[in-house]
DSSP file (Angstrom, degrees, kcal/mol; ACC not computed):
  #  RESIDUE AA STRUCTURE BP1 BP2  ACC     N-H-->O    O-->H-N    N-H-->O    O-->H-N    TCO  KAPPA ALPHA  PHI   PSI    X-CA   Y-CA   Z-CA
    1    1 A M     >        0   0    0      0, 0.0     4,-2.4     0, 0.0     5,-0.2   0.000 360.0 360.0 360.0 -42.1  142.5   89.7   82.7
    2    2 A A  H  >  +     0   0    0      1,-0.2     4,-2.7     2,-0.2     5,-0.2   0.924 360.0  50.0 -61.8 -43.4  140.0   91.9   84.6
    3    3 A K  H  > S+     0   0    0      1,-0.2     4,-2.6     2,-0.2    -1,-0.2   0.882 109.9  51.3 -62.7 -37.5  139.5   94.1   81.6
    4    4 A L  H  > S+     0   0    0      2,-0.2     4,-2.5     1,-0.2    -1,-0.2   0.918 110.4  48.1 -65.2 -43.3  138.8   91.0   79.5
    5    5 A I  H  X S+     0   0    0     -4,-2.4     4,-2.6     2,-0.2    -2,-0.2   0.939 113.5  47.2 -62.1 -47.0  136.3   89.7   81.9
    6    6 A I  H  X S+     0   0    0     -4,-2.7     4,-2.9     1,-0.2     5,-0.2   0.912 111.8  50.9 -62.4 -42.5  134.5   93.0   82.1
    7    7 A K  H  X S+     0   0    0     -4,-2.6     4,-3.0     2,-0.2    -1,-0.2   0.929 111.3  47.9 -60.1 -45.5  134.5   93.3   78.3
    8    8 A N  H  X S+     0   0    0     -4,-2.5     4,-2.0     2,-0.2    -2,-0.2   0.908 112.2  49.2 -62.7 -41.7  133.0   89.8   77.9
    9    9 A L  H  X S+     0   0    0     -4,-2.6     4,-1.1     2,-0.2    -2,-0.2   0.938 114.2  45.4 -62.4 -45.8  130.4   90.6   80.6
   10   10 A N  H  X S+     0   0    0     -4,-2.9     4,-0.6     1,-0.2     3,-0.3   0.906 112.7  50.7 -64.0 -42.0  129.5   93.9   78.8
   11   11 A D  H  < S+     0   0    0     -4,-3.0     4,-0.3     1,-0.2    -1,-0.2   0.858 120.5  34.2 -63.7 -35.6  129.4   92.3   75.4
   12   12 A H  H  X S+     0   0    0     -4,-2.0     4,-2.6    -5,-0.2     5,-0.2   0.462  91.6  94.0-101.7  -2.3  127.1   89.5   76.5
   13   13 A Y  H  X S+     0   0    0     -4,-1.1     4,-2.8    -3,-0.3     5,-0.2   0.937  88.2  44.7 -57.5 -51.6  125.0   91.3   79.0
   14   14 A S  H  X S+     0   0    0     -4,-0.6     4,-3.0     1,-0.2     5,-0.2   0.910 113.6  50.4 -60.5 -44.0  122.2   92.2   76.6
   15   15 A E  H  > S+     0   0    0     -4,-0.3     4,-2.3     2,-0.2    -1,-0.2   0.911 112.6  46.3 -62.3 -42.6  122.1   88.7   75.1
   16   16 A I  H  X S+     0   0    0     -4,-2.6     4,-2.5     2,-0.2    -2,-0.2   0.938 114.0  47.9 -65.8 -46.0  121.9   87.1   78.5
   17   17 A A  H  X S+     0   0    0     -4,-2.8     4,-2.6    -5,-0.2     5,-0.2   0.923 112.7  49.0 -59.9 -44.7  119.2   89.5   79.7
   18   18 A K  H  X S+     0   0    0     -4,-3.0     4,-2.9    -5,-0.2    -1,-0.2   0.891 110.2  51.6 -62.2 -39.2  117.2   89.0   76.5
   19   19 A L  H  X S+     0   0    0     -4,-2.3     4,-2.5    -5,-0.2    -1,-0.2   0.921 110.7  47.3 -64.2 -43.8  117.5   85.2   76.9
   20   20 A I  H  X S+     0   0    0     -4,-2.5     4,-2.4     2,-0.2    -2,-0.2   0.944 114.9  46.2 -61.8 -47.7  116.2   85.3   80.4
   21   21 A I  H  X S+     0   0    0     -4,-2.6     4,-2.8     1,-0.2     5,-0.2   0.905 111.8  51.7 -62.7 -41.9  113.3   87.6   79.5
   22   22 A K  H  X S+     0   0    0     -4,-2.9     4,-3.2     1,-0.2     5,-0.2   0.930 110.6  48.0 -60.4 -45.8  112.5   85.4   76.4
   23   23 A N  H  X S+     0   0    0     -4,-2.5     4,-1.9     1,-0.2    -1,-0.2   0.903 112.2  49.3 -62.6 -40.7  112.4   82.3   78.6
   24   24 A L  H  X S+     0   0    0     -4,-2.4     4,-0.7     2,-0.2    -2,-0.2   0.929 114.8  44.5 -63.4 -44.1  110.2   84.0   81.1
   25   25 A K  H >X S+     0   0    0     -4,-2.8     3,-0.6     1,-0.2     4,-0.5   0.917 112.8  51.3 -66.2 -42.7  107.8   85.2   78.4
   26   26 A D  H 3< S+     0   0    0     -4,-3.2     4,-0.3     1,-0.2    -1,-0.2   0.857 120.5  34.0 -62.8 -34.9  107.8   81.9   76.6
   27   27 A H  H 3X S+     0   0    0     -4,-1.9     4,-2.8    -5,-0.2     5,-0.3   0.414  90.4  99.9-102.0   1.5  106.9   80.0   79.8
   28   28 A N  H <X S+     0   0    0     -4,-0.7     4,-2.6    -3,-0.6     5,-0.2   0.922  85.2  42.9 -55.9 -52.1  104.8   82.6   81.4
   29   29 A T  H  X S+     0   0    0     -4,-0.5     4,-2.7     1,-0.2    -1,-0.2   0.911 114.9  49.9 -63.5 -43.7  101.4   81.1   80.5
   30   30 A A  H  > S+     0   0    0     -4,-0.3     4,-2.2     2,-0.2    -1,-0.2   0.919 113.0  46.1 -62.7 -43.8  102.4   77.6   81.3
   31   31 A I  H  X S+     0   0    0     -4,-2.8     4,-2.6     2,-0.2    -2,-0.2   0.927 112.8  50.2 -65.4 -44.3  103.8   78.6   84.7
   32   32 A A  H  X S+     0   0    0     -4,-2.6     4,-2.6    -5,-0.3    -2,-0.2   0.920 111.6  48.4 -59.5 -44.5  100.7   80.7   85.5
   33   33 A K  H  X S+     0   0    0     -4,-2.7     4,-2.8     1,-0.2    -1,-0.2   0.894 110.9  51.1 -63.4 -39.4   98.4   77.8   84.6
   34   34 A L  H  X S+     0   0    0     -4,-2.2     4,-2.6     2,-0.2    -2,-0.2   0.915 111.0  47.9 -64.4 -42.9  100.4   75.4   86.7
   35   35 A I  H  X S+     0   0    0     -4,-2.6     4,-2.7     2,-0.2    -2,-0.2   0.944 113.9  46.6 -62.2 -47.8  100.2   77.6   89.7
   36   36 A V  H  X S+     0   0    0     -4,-2.6     4,-3.0     1,-0.2     5,-0.2   0.910 112.4  50.9 -61.7 -42.3   96.5   78.1   89.3
   37   37 A K  H  X S+     0   0    0     -4,-2.8     4,-3.1     2,-0.2    -1,-0.2   0.933 111.6  47.2 -60.3 -46.2   96.0   74.4   88.8
   38   38 A N  H  X S+     0   0    0     -4,-2.6     4,-1.6     2,-0.2    -2,-0.2   0.902 113.4  48.4 -63.3 -40.4   98.0   73.6   92.0
   39   39 A L  H  < S+     0   0    0     -4,-2.7     7,-0.2     2,-0.2    -2,-0.2   0.921 114.6  45.7 -65.3 -42.5   96.0   76.2   93.9
   40   40 A N  H >< S+     0   0    0     -4,-3.0     3,-1.3     1,-0.2    -2,-0.2   0.908 111.9  51.1 -66.3 -41.3   92.7   74.9   92.6
   41   41 A D  H 3< S+     0   0    0     -4,-3.1    -1,-0.2     1,-0.3    -2,-0.2   0.817 121.1  34.3 -64.6 -30.0   93.7   71.3   93.3
   42   42 A N  T 3X S+     0   0    0     -4,-1.6     4,-2.4    -5,-0.2    -1,-0.3  -0.059  81.6 133.8-114.6  30.8   94.7   72.2   96.9
   43   43 A N  H <>  +     0   0    0     -3,-1.3     4,-2.5     1,-0.2     5,-0.2   0.872  69.7  45.0 -50.9 -52.8   92.0   74.8   97.3
   44   44 A I  H  > S+     0   0    0      1,-0.2     4,-2.7    -4,-0.2    -1,-0.2   0.917 112.9  50.4 -64.2 -45.0   90.7   73.8  100.8
   45   45 A V  H  > S+     0   0    0      1,-0.2     4,-2.2     2,-0.2    -1,-0.2   0.915 112.5  46.9 -60.8 -44.1   94.2   73.3  102.3
   46   46 A I  H  X S+     0   0    0     -4,-2.4     4,-2.4    -7,-0.2    -2,-0.2   0.931 112.7  48.9 -65.1 -45.8   95.4   76.7  101.1
   47   47 A A  H  X S+     0   0    0     -4,-2.5     4,-2.3    -5,-0.2    -2,-0.2   0.914 112.7  48.2 -60.2 -43.4   92.2   78.5  102.3
   48   48 A E  H  X S+     0   0    0     -4,-2.7     4,-2.6     1,-0.2    -1,-0.2   0.881 110.5  51.8 -64.9 -38.0   92.5   76.8  105.7
   49   49 A L  H  X S+     0   0    0     -4,-2.2     4,-2.5    -5,-0.2    -2,-0.2   0.907 109.5  49.3 -65.2 -41.5   96.2   77.7  105.9
   50   50 A I  H  X S+     0   0    0     -4,-2.4     4,-2.5     2,-0.2    -2,-0.2   0.935 112.7  47.1 -62.7 -46.0   95.4   81.4  105.2
   51   51 A V  H  X S+     0   0    0     -4,-2.3     4,-3.0     2,-0.2     5,-0.2   0.913 111.2  51.8 -62.4 -42.7   92.7   81.4  107.8
   52   52 A K  H  X S+     0   0    0     -4,-2.6     4,-2.1     1,-0.2    -1,-0.2   0.923 111.2  47.5 -59.9 -44.7   94.9   79.7  110.4
   53   53 A N  H  <>S+     0   0    0     -4,-2.5     5,-2.7     2,-0.2     4,-0.3   0.903 112.5  49.0 -64.3 -40.2   97.6   82.3  109.7
   54   54 A L  H ><5S+     0   0    0     -4,-2.5     3,-1.3     1,-0.2    40,-0.3   0.930 111.9  48.6 -63.8 -44.4   95.2   85.2  110.0
   55   55 A N  H 3<5S+     0   0    0     -4,-3.0    -1,-0.2     1,-0.3    -2,-0.2   0.839 112.0  49.1 -64.9 -32.6   93.8   83.7  113.3
   56   56 A N  T 3<5S-     0   0    0     -4,-2.1    -1,-0.3    -5,-0.2    -2,-0.2   0.430 112.6-121.0 -85.9   1.6   97.3   83.3  114.6
   57   57 A H  T < 5S+     0   0    0     -3,-1.3     3,-0.2    -4,-0.3    -3,-0.2   0.777  79.6 122.9  63.1  28.0   98.1   86.9  113.6
   58   58 A N      < +     0   0    0     -5,-2.7     3,-0.3    -6,-0.2     4,-0.2  -0.203  32.9 112.9-104.9  40.3  100.9   85.6  111.4
   59   59 A S     >  +     0   0    0     -6,-0.2     4,-2.6    -5,-0.2     5,-0.3   0.386  34.2 102.9 -99.2   4.0   99.5   87.3  108.3
   60   60 A A  H  > S+     0   0    0      1,-0.2     4,-2.5    -3,-0.2    -1,-0.2   0.898  85.2  47.2 -56.0 -43.2  102.1   89.9  107.6
   61   61 A I  H  > S+     0   0    0     -3,-0.3     4,-2.6     2,-0.2    -1,-0.2   0.866 111.0  51.7 -69.6 -34.5  103.7   87.9  104.7
   62   62 A I  H  > S+     0   0    0     -4,-0.2     4,-2.8     2,-0.2    -2,-0.2   0.947 112.2  45.9 -64.3 -47.3  100.3   87.2  103.2
   63   63 A I  H  X S+     0   0    0     -4,-2.6     4,-2.8     2,-0.2    -2,-0.2   0.909 112.5  51.5 -61.8 -42.0   99.3   90.9  103.3
   64   64 A K  H  X S+     0   0    0     -4,-2.5     4,-2.2    -5,-0.3    -1,-0.2   0.931 112.7  45.3 -60.5 -45.8  102.8   91.8  101.8
   65   65 A N  H  X S+     0   0    0     -4,-2.6     4,-2.1     2,-0.2    -2,-0.2   0.896 112.0  51.4 -65.7 -39.9  102.3   89.3   99.0
   66   66 A V  H  < S+     0   0    0     -4,-2.8     8,-0.3     1,-0.2    -1,-0.2   0.923 112.0  47.1 -62.5 -43.3   98.7   90.4   98.3
   67   67 A N  H >< S+     0   0    0     -4,-2.8     3,-0.7     1,-0.2    -1,-0.2   0.875 114.0  47.6 -66.2 -36.1   99.9   94.0   98.1
   68   68 A N  H 3< S+     0   0    0     -4,-2.2    -1,-0.2     1,-0.2    -2,-0.2   0.800 127.1  26.2 -75.0 -28.5  102.8   93.1   95.8
   69   69 A H  T 3X S+     0   0    0     -4,-2.1     4,-1.8     1,-0.2     5,-0.5  -0.305  85.6 169.0-127.7  46.5  100.7   90.9   93.5
   70   70 A N  H <>  +     0   0    0     -3,-0.7     4,-2.1     1,-0.2     5,-0.3   0.727  61.0  36.5 -38.5 -66.4   97.4   92.7   94.2
   71   71 A S  H  > S+     0   0    0      1,-0.2     4,-2.7     2,-0.2     5,-0.3   0.950 119.0  40.5 -62.8 -57.9   94.8   91.5   91.6
   72   72 A A  H  > S+     0   0    0      1,-0.2     4,-2.2     2,-0.2    -1,-0.2   0.921 121.5  39.7 -62.5 -48.0   95.6   87.8   91.1
   73   73 A I  H  X S+     0   0    0     -4,-1.8     4,-2.8     2,-0.2     5,-0.2   0.912 115.5  51.6 -71.1 -41.1   96.3   86.9   94.7
   74   74 A T  H  X S+     0   0    0     -4,-2.1     4,-2.7    -5,-0.5     5,-0.2   0.943 112.8  45.7 -58.9 -47.7   93.5   89.0   96.1
   75   75 A E  H  X S+     0   0    0     -4,-2.7     4,-2.8    -5,-0.3    -1,-0.2   0.900 112.9  50.8 -62.1 -40.8   91.0   87.5   93.8
   76   76 A L  H  X S+     0   0    0     -4,-2.2     4,-2.4    -5,-0.3    -2,-0.2   0.928 112.5  45.3 -64.0 -45.2   92.3   84.0   94.5
   77   77 A I  H  X S+     0   0    0     -4,-2.8     4,-2.6     2,-0.2    -2,-0.2   0.935 114.4  48.4 -63.9 -46.1   92.1   84.4   98.3
   78   78 A I  H  X S+     0   0    0     -4,-2.7     4,-3.0    -5,-0.2     5,-0.2   0.913 111.7  50.2 -61.5 -42.3   88.6   86.0   98.1
   79   79 A N  H  X S+     0   0    0     -4,-2.8     4,-3.2    -5,-0.2     5,-0.2   0.914 110.0  50.5 -61.7 -42.1   87.5   83.1   95.8
   80   80 A N  H  X S+     0   0    0     -4,-2.4     4,-1.5     2,-0.2    -2,-0.2   0.928 113.0  45.5 -61.5 -44.4   88.8   80.6   98.2
   81   81 A F  H  <>S+     0   0    0     -4,-2.6     5,-2.0     1,-0.2     4,-0.3   0.938 116.9  44.6 -64.4 -45.6   87.0   82.2  101.1
   82   82 A N  H ><5S+     0   0    0     -4,-3.0     3,-1.0     1,-0.2    -2,-0.2   0.909 111.3  53.3 -65.4 -42.1   83.8   82.5   99.2
   83   83 A N  H 3<5S+     0   0    0     -4,-3.2    -1,-0.2     1,-0.3    -2,-0.2   0.816 117.0  37.3 -63.9 -30.5   83.9   79.0   97.7
   84   84 A H  T 3<5S-     0   0    0     -4,-1.5    -1,-0.3    -5,-0.2    -2,-0.2   0.277 103.5-126.1-108.1  10.8   84.3   77.5  101.1
   85   85 A N  T < 5 -     0   0    0     -3,-1.0     2,-0.3    -4,-0.3    -3,-0.2   0.879  39.9-173.9  48.2  45.6   82.0   79.8  103.0
   86   86 A L      < -     0   0    0     -5,-2.0     2,-0.6    -6,-0.2    -1,-0.2  -0.556  20.4-131.1 -77.9 133.6   84.8   80.6  105.5
   87   87 A D        +     0   0    0     -2,-0.3     2,-0.4    -3,-0.1    -1,-0.1  -0.729  32.0 174.7 -87.1 117.1   83.7   82.7  108.4
   88   88 A L        -     0   0    0     -2,-0.6     2,-1.2     5,-0.0     3,-0.1  -0.982  32.3-146.2-125.3 135.2   86.0   85.6  109.1
   89   89 A N    >   -     0   0    0     -2,-0.4     3,-2.0     1,-0.2     7,-0.1  -0.780  22.6-171.2 -91.1  91.4   85.6   88.4  111.5
   90   90 A V  G >  S+     0   0    0     -2,-1.2     3,-1.1     1,-0.3     6,-0.5   0.750  77.2  64.6 -63.2 -24.1   87.3   90.9  109.3
   91   91 A R  G 3  S+     0   0    0      1,-0.2    -1,-0.3    -3,-0.1    -2,-0.0   0.792 108.8  40.7 -67.9 -24.5   87.4   93.6  112.0
   92   92 A N  G <  S+     0   0    0     -3,-2.0     2,-0.3     4,-0.0    -1,-0.2   0.167 108.5  71.7-109.4  17.9   89.7   91.4  114.0
   93   93 A S  S X  S-     0   0    0     -3,-1.1     3,-1.5    -4,-0.1     4,-0.2  -0.936  79.9-122.3-134.1 156.6   91.9   90.1  111.2
   94   94 A A  G >  S+     0   0    0     -2,-0.3     3,-1.9     1,-0.3     4,-0.3   0.693 103.6  80.0 -66.5 -17.9   94.6   91.5  108.9
   95   95 A F  G >  S+     0   0    0      1,-0.3     3,-1.7     2,-0.2    -1,-0.3   0.774  77.4  72.0 -61.0 -24.6   92.4   90.4  106.0
   96   96 A A  G <  S+     0   0    0     -3,-1.5    -1,-0.3    -6,-0.5    -2,-0.2   0.776  83.1  69.9 -61.4 -25.1   90.4   93.6  106.6
   97   97 A K  G <         0   0    0     -3,-1.9    -1,-0.3     1,-0.3    -2,-0.2   0.728 360.0 360.0 -65.9 -20.9   93.4   95.5  105.2
   98   98 A L    <         0   0    0     -3,-1.7    -1,-0.3    -4,-0.3    -2,-0.2   0.500 360.0 360.0 -69.3 360.0   92.6   94.1  101.8
């Protein structure tokens, strides 16, 4: 039984992986647009939340995410700050690491 299960997994592994990748590729643009729309629709709230986290020194996860997804998230955060003229003392915040 174990050999049969392993054989089935091996036989179908490529097909399953391809299906997952295909679905991700097919929906990539739609998901990206939805995320951007949601961020734009909630622009002020997101910008305020980021500033609050920075001020509270709880910014490690934001910095980690920015580093992991450098261009898109960095640009989005910078745009939010610029659009809302948010005052940051970058010398005293983790945002300076960007």
